[in-house]
FIMAR-818539 format. One record per residue (C-alpha): residue number from 1; residue in one letter; x, y, z. Coordinates in steps of 0.25 Angstrom, whole numbers, plus 5000, padded with zeros to 4 digits. Last residue first. Layout:
+-----+---------+------+------+------+
: num : residuo :   c1 :   c2 :   c3 :
+-----+---------+------+------+------+
: NUM :       A :    X :    Y :    Z :
...
+-----+---------+------+------+------+
***
This chain:
+-----+---------+------+------+------+
: num : residuo :   c1 :   c2 :   c3 :
+-----+---------+------+------+------+
: 280 :       V : 5456 : 5310 : 5358 :
: 279 :       F : 5452 : 5312 : 5373 :
: 278 :       G : 5458 : 5300 : 5378 :
: 277 :       K : 5466 : 5306 : 5388 :
: 276 :       E : 5480 : 5303 : 5382 :
: 275 :       I : 5474 : 5307 : 5368 :
: 274 :       A : 5471 : 5321 : 5374 :
: 273 :       L : 5484 : 5321 : 5381 :
: 272 :       R : 5492 : 5318 : 5368 :
: 271 :       A : 5485 : 5330 : 5363 :
: 270 :       R : 5486 : 5340 : 5374 :
: 269 :       E : 5502 : 5336 : 5374 :
: 268 :       E : 5503 : 5338 : 5359 :
: 267 :       N : 5496 : 5351 : 5359 :
: 266 :       K : 5505 : 5355 : 5372 :
: 265 :       G : 5518 : 5353 : 5364 :
: 264 :       G : 5518 : 5345 : 5351 :
: 263 :       M : 5510 : 5350 : 5339 :
: 262 :       A : 5510 : 5336 : 5333 :
: 261 :       I : 5502 : 5331 : 5344 :
: 260 :       Q : 5491 : 5341 : 5341 :
: 259 :       E : 5492 : 5338 : 5326 :
: 258 :       D : 5489 : 5324 : 5331 :
: 257 :       I : 5478 : 5328 : 5338 :
: 256 :       F : 5471 : 5336 : 5328 :
: 255 :       S : 5471 : 5327 : 5317 :
: 254 :       P : 5458 : 5322 : 5319 :
: 253 :       H : 5451 : 5334 : 5319 :
: 252 :       N : 5436 : 5332 : 5318 :
: 251 :       K : 5438 : 5320 : 5328 :
: 250 :       I : 5446 : 5328 : 5337 :
: 249 :       F : 5436 : 5339 : 5338 :
: 248 :       E : 5425 : 5330 : 5341 :
: 247 :       S : 5433 : 5323 : 5351 :
: 246 :       M : 5437 : 5335 : 5358 :
: 245 :       Y : 5423 : 5341 : 5359 :
: 244 :       D : 5416 : 5327 : 5363 :
: 243 :       S : 5428 : 5327 : 5375 :
: 242 :       P : 5424 : 5342 : 5379 :
: 241 :       S : 5409 : 5338 : 5379 :
: 240 :       K : 5398 : 5350 : 5379 :
: 239 :       L : 5408 : 5360 : 5383 :
: 238 :       F : 5417 : 5357 : 5371 :
: 237 :       K : 5404 : 5356 : 5361 :
: 236 :       F : 5400 : 5370 : 5367 :
: 235 :       V : 5415 : 5375 : 5365 :
: 234 :       L : 5414 : 5370 : 5350 :
: 233 :       E : 5400 : 5377 : 5348 :
: 232 :       K : 5405 : 5391 : 5354 :
: 231 :       Q : 5417 : 5391 : 5344 :
: 230 :       E : 5407 : 5388 : 5333 :
: 229 :       S : 5399 : 5400 : 5338 :
: 228 :       T : 5409 : 5409 : 5338 :
: 227 :       I : 5416 : 5415 : 5351 :
: 226 :       T : 5419 : 5428 : 5356 :
: 225 :       G : 5407 : 5434 : 5349 :
: 224 :       N : 5398 : 5439 : 5361 :
: 223 :       S : 5388 : 5428 : 5360 :
: 222 :       E : 5398 : 5418 : 5357 :
: 221 :       A : 5405 : 5420 : 5369 :
: 220 :       E : 5392 : 5421 : 5378 :
: 219 :       D : 5389 : 5408 : 5371 :
: 218 :       F : 5403 : 5403 : 5375 :
: 217 :       L : 5402 : 5407 : 5390 :
: 216 :       D : 5387 : 5402 : 5392 :
: 215 :       K : 5391 : 5388 : 5386 :
: 214 :       N : 5401 : 5386 : 5397 :
: 213 :       I : 5415 : 5389 : 5402 :
: 212 :       A : 5411 : 5397 : 5413 :
: 211 :       T : 5412 : 5410 : 5419 :
: 210 :       A : 5415 : 5419 : 5431 :
: 209 :       C : 5414 : 5406 : 5440 :
: 208 :       H : 5409 : 5401 : 5453 :
: 207 :       L : 5412 : 5387 : 5458 :
: 206 :       A : 5408 : 5381 : 5471 :
: 205 :       V : 5417 : 5373 : 5479 :
: 204 :       G : 5413 : 5361 : 5488 :
: 203 :       L : 5423 : 5352 : 5481 :
: 202 :       K : 5412 : 5345 : 5473 :
: 201 :       N : 5408 : 5358 : 5469 :
: 200 :       L : 5422 : 5361 : 5464 :
: 199 :       V : 5423 : 5348 : 5456 :
: 198 :       E : 5409 : 5352 : 5450 :
: 197 :       E : 5414 : 5366 : 5446 :
: 196 :       G : 5426 : 5360 : 5439 :
: 195 :       N : 5418 : 5351 : 5430 :
: 194 :       Q : 5423 : 5356 : 5416 :
: 193 :       C : 5415 : 5370 : 5417 :
: 192 :       R : 5427 : 5379 : 5414 :
: 191 :       N : 5422 : 5388 : 5425 :
: 190 :       V : 5430 : 5401 : 5424 :
: 189 :       V : 5435 : 5413 : 5432 :
: 188 :       A : 5433 : 5404 : 5444 :
: 187 :       L : 5427 : 5405 : 5457 :
: 186 :       T : 5427 : 5396 : 5469 :
: 185 :       D : 5418 : 5393 : 5481 :
: 184 :       T : 5416 : 5384 : 5492 :
: 183 :       I : 5431 : 5385 : 5498 :
: 182 :       E : 5433 : 5384 : 5514 :
: 181 :       S : 5448 : 5386 : 5519 :
: 180 :       G : 5455 : 5377 : 5528 :
: 179 :       L : 5469 : 5379 : 5521 :
: 178 :       G : 5467 : 5366 : 5515 :
: 177 :       R : 5454 : 5370 : 5510 :
: 176 :       I : 5460 : 5380 : 5502 :
: 175 :       V : 5472 : 5371 : 5497 :
: 174 :       P : 5463 : 5360 : 5494 :
: 173 :       I : 5453 : 5369 : 5485 :
: 172 :       W : 5464 : 5375 : 5477 :
: 171 :       A : 5473 : 5362 : 5475 :
: 170 :       R : 5466 : 5350 : 5469 :
: 169 :       E : 5453 : 5352 : 5469 :
: 168 :       Y : 5453 : 5366 : 5464 :
: 167 :       S : 5464 : 5363 : 5454 :
: 166 :       S : 5455 : 5353 : 5448 :
: 165 :       A : 5443 : 5362 : 5446 :
: 164 :       E : 5439 : 5355 : 5433 :
: 163 :       T : 5440 : 5368 : 5425 :
: 162 :       V : 5438 : 5380 : 5434 :
: 161 :       L : 5446 : 5393 : 5429 :
: 160 :       D : 5452 : 5404 : 5435 :
: 159 :       A : 5450 : 5402 : 5450 :
: 158 :       I : 5446 : 5409 : 5462 :
: 157 :       H : 5445 : 5401 : 5475 :
: 156 :       L : 5436 : 5407 : 5486 :
: 155 :       A : 5442 : 5404 : 5499 :
: 154 :       K : 5434 : 5402 : 5513 :
: 153 :       K : 5442 : 5405 : 5526 :
: 152 :       G : 5439 : 5398 : 5540 :
: 151 :       K : 5454 : 5392 : 5539 :
: 150 :       L : 5464 : 5398 : 5530 :
: 149 :       D : 5476 : 5390 : 5535 :
: 148 :       E : 5491 : 5390 : 5537 :
: 147 :       P : 5491 : 5403 : 5527 :
: 146 :       V : 5502 : 5405 : 5517 :
: 145 :       F : 5505 : 5420 : 5516 :
: 144 :       G : 5502 : 5430 : 5506 :
: 143 :       T : 5510 : 5443 : 5502 :
: 142 :       K : 5501 : 5455 : 5500 :
: 141 :       T : 5494 : 5462 : 5489 :
: 140 :       L : 5486 : 5449 : 5489 :
: 139 :       D : 5479 : 5452 : 5503 :
: 138 :       E : 5477 : 5440 : 5512 :
: 137 :       N : 5486 : 5432 : 5504 :
: 136 :       Y : 5486 : 5417 : 5506 :
: 135 :       V : 5496 : 5409 : 5499 :
: 134 :       F : 5496 : 5394 : 5493 :
: 133 :       S : 5501 : 5381 : 5492 :
: 132 :       M : 5494 : 5371 : 5483 :
: 131 :       D : 5505 : 5367 : 5475 :
: 130 :       K : 5497 : 5375 : 5464 :
: 129 :       Y : 5496 : 5388 : 5472 :
: 128 :       I : 5485 : 5394 : 5479 :
: 127 :       T : 5484 : 5408 : 5482 :
: 126 :       L : 5473 : 5411 : 5494 :
: 125 :       H : 5469 : 5425 : 5492 :
: 124 :       P : 5463 : 5434 : 5502 :
: 123 :       K : 5451 : 5443 : 5501 :
: 122 :       G : 5449 : 5458 : 5498 :
: 121 :       L : 5439 : 5455 : 5486 :
: 120 :       L : 5447 : 5463 : 5477 :
: 119 :       Y : 5460 : 5454 : 5481 :
: 118 :       A : 5454 : 5442 : 5481 :
: 117 :       P : 5448 : 5444 : 5468 :
: 116 :       L : 5460 : 5448 : 5463 :
: 115 :       M : 5468 : 5435 : 5466 :
: 114 :       S : 5458 : 5424 : 5462 :
: 113 :       F : 5457 : 5427 : 5448 :
: 112 :       F : 5472 : 5427 : 5441 :
: 111 :       Y : 5476 : 5418 : 5453 :
: 110 :       D : 5467 : 5407 : 5448 :
: 109 :       R : 5478 : 5406 : 5436 :
: 108 :       R : 5490 : 5401 : 5445 :
: 107 :       E : 5488 : 5394 : 5455 :
: 106 :       G : 5475 : 5395 : 5463 :
: 105 :       G : 5467 : 5406 : 5468 :
: 104 :       S : 5460 : 5408 : 5482 :
: 103 :       I : 5452 : 5418 : 5487 :
: 102 :       Y : 5449 : 5422 : 5502 :
: 101 :       D : 5437 : 5423 : 5514 :
: 100 :       F : 5426 : 5417 : 5503 :
:  99 :       E : 5411 : 5419 : 5501 :
:  98 :       L : 5407 : 5423 : 5486 :
:  97 :       K : 5400 : 5435 : 5480 :
:  96 :       S : 5413 : 5441 : 5480 :
:  95 :       A : 5421 : 5431 : 5472 :
:  94 :       M : 5411 : 5433 : 5461 :
:  93 :       D : 5414 : 5449 : 5460 :
:  92 :       T : 5429 : 5446 : 5461 :
:  91 :       L : 5428 : 5435 : 5450 :
:  90 :       I : 5421 : 5447 : 5441 :
:  89 :       D : 5431 : 5456 : 5445 :
:  88 :       I : 5442 : 5448 : 5441 :
:  87 :       T : 5437 : 5445 : 5428 :
:  86 :       K : 5435 : 5460 : 5426 :
:  85 :       K : 5449 : 5464 : 5430 :
:  84 :       F : 5455 : 5454 : 5421 :
:  83 :       T : 5447 : 5459 : 5410 :
:  82 :       G : 5449 : 5473 : 5413 :
:  81 :       N : 5464 : 5472 : 5414 :
:  80 :       K : 5473 : 5482 : 5420 :
:  79 :       N : 5469 : 5481 : 5436 :
:  78 :       Y : 5466 : 5467 : 5435 :
:  77 :       Y : 5479 : 5463 : 5428 :
:  76 :       A : 5488 : 5472 : 5440 :
:  75 :       L : 5480 : 5464 : 5451 :
:  74 :       M : 5483 : 5451 : 5445 :
:  73 :       M : 5498 : 5454 : 5445 :
:  72 :       D : 5499 : 5458 : 5458 :
:  71 :       F : 5490 : 5447 : 5463 :
:  70 :       I : 5501 : 5437 : 5458 :
:  69 :       E : 5512 : 5445 : 5465 :
:  68 :       E : 5504 : 5444 : 5479 :
:  67 :       P : 5501 : 5429 : 5476 :
:  66 :       A : 5515 : 5426 : 5473 :
:  65 :       T : 5520 : 5431 : 5486 :
:  64 :       L : 5518 : 5417 : 5494 :
:  63 :       K : 5521 : 5409 : 5482 :
:  62 :       D : 5534 : 5415 : 5480 :
:  61 :       A : 5543 : 5414 : 5467 :
:  60 :       L : 5535 : 5403 : 5460 :
:  59 :       V : 5522 : 5409 : 5462 :
:  58 :       A : 5526 : 5422 : 5457 :
:  57 :       K : 5532 : 5416 : 5445 :
:  56 :       E : 5519 : 5407 : 5441 :
:  55 :       I : 5511 : 5420 : 5443 :
:  54 :       R : 5519 : 5428 : 5433 :
:  53 :       K : 5519 : 5416 : 5423 :
:  52 :       L : 5503 : 5415 : 5426 :
:  51 :       V : 5503 : 5431 : 5424 :
:  50 :       E : 5510 : 5431 : 5410 :
:  49 :       G : 5502 : 5420 : 5405 :
:  48 :       A : 5489 : 5429 : 5409 :
:  47 :       A : 5495 : 5441 : 5402 :
:  46 :       A : 5498 : 5433 : 5389 :
:  45 :       E : 5484 : 5427 : 5389 :
:  44 :       N : 5475 : 5440 : 5391 :
:  43 :       E : 5471 : 5449 : 5402 :
:  42 :       I : 5469 : 5443 : 5417 :
:  41 :       L : 5458 : 5435 : 5409 :
:  40 :       F : 5469 : 5426 : 5403 :
:  39 :       H : 5468 : 5419 : 5416 :
:  38 :       T : 5456 : 5411 : 5411 :
:  37 :       N : 5463 : 5403 : 5401 :
:  36 :       I : 5452 : 5396 : 5394 :
:  35 :       Y : 5453 : 5387 : 5381 :
:  34 :       F : 5441 : 5384 : 5371 :
:  33 :       P : 5438 : 5375 : 5361 :
:  32 :       G : 5443 : 5362 : 5369 :
:  31 :       L : 5452 : 5350 : 5368 :
:  30 :       M : 5455 : 5341 : 5379 :
:  29 :       G : 5469 : 5336 : 5384 :
:  28 :       S : 5466 : 5340 : 5398 :
:  27 :       T : 5475 : 5353 : 5396 :
:  26 :       Y : 5465 : 5358 : 5385 :
:  25 :       W : 5469 : 5359 : 5371 :
:  24 :       F : 5461 : 5369 : 5363 :
:  23 :       P : 5453 : 5367 : 5351 :
:  22 :       T : 5460 : 5370 : 5337 :
:  21 :       D : 5449 : 5367 : 5325 :
:  20 :       A : 5439 : 5376 : 5331 :
:  19 :       P : 5449 : 5387 : 5335 :
:  18 :       A : 5450 : 5387 : 5350 :
:  17 :       M : 5443 : 5397 : 5360 :
:  16 :       R : 5450 : 5405 : 5370 :
:  15 :       L : 5445 : 5408 : 5383 :
:  14 :       A : 5455 : 5417 : 5391 :
:  13 :       K : 5456 : 5424 : 5378 :
:  12 :       T : 5456 : 5437 : 5386 :
:  11 :       E : 5442 : 5441 : 5379 :
:  10 :       F : 5436 : 5427 : 5379 :
:   9 :       L : 5438 : 5426 : 5394 :
:   8 :       M : 5434 : 5440 : 5395 :
:   7 :       E : 5421 : 5437 : 5388 :
:   6 :       S : 5418 : 5425 : 5399 :
:   5 :       I : 5421 : 5434 : 5411 :
:   4 :       T : 5412 : 5444 : 5406 :
:   3 :       D : 5414 : 5458 : 5403 :
:   2 :       S : 5421 : 5460 : 5391 :
:   1 :       M : 5429 : 5472 : 5389 :
+-----+---------+------+------+------+
***
């Protein structure tokens, strides 16, 4: 069993490397040599997908009772899966060193990582939905309520992944501060190191992360045999300049975009988006 977040990301395929000649499409229309789905840490891709479906169903059915139902799922995985338990225990230990009155998490993937630390530390949990509505649970084993305000309280938001912190800027921080609460810290499983920390700092929020997508992570992965030196070299090229990485790949594979368009579906959508944004 792996002991660090970075090892567990590879073990559960939450962090997946692409073949050298077939990089991953990102939703931005960029190409990259790796893909990260932090919520796979719950067990694997299949389990994570099933949990997301059950979260969507619970939220659609009743937002007030959804947090209790979602928490029950998370607790069951915590009790049965060593990888997920280790991940949560790492986050809980990190959270215990910060000052806050309650923990918040945003729809949907944050819930994988925000609810259990709240429960283990005996703190309330604020469940924030995409439409910026919310439910507050003093105890996640009991039905929550919609508070008028949470003045005088301090929140710690726990997220699965920080990329550019757009969800924080758009929804999570405005909801927390709109309730009269203070937020000065946030905790994430992974910092993707794509300007999110800088955005949060400007908003007065310090980012604490269990691991980061940086040189150290991939050096560690190579040293323990998880990735090859060739894969690491591609990653370093991407981390240095995503645009240069993509330009070089397209130059060396001139038929790639046309082939992706011919495939249809999401491949075609991403290829056309890349053209539209001038990446190609």
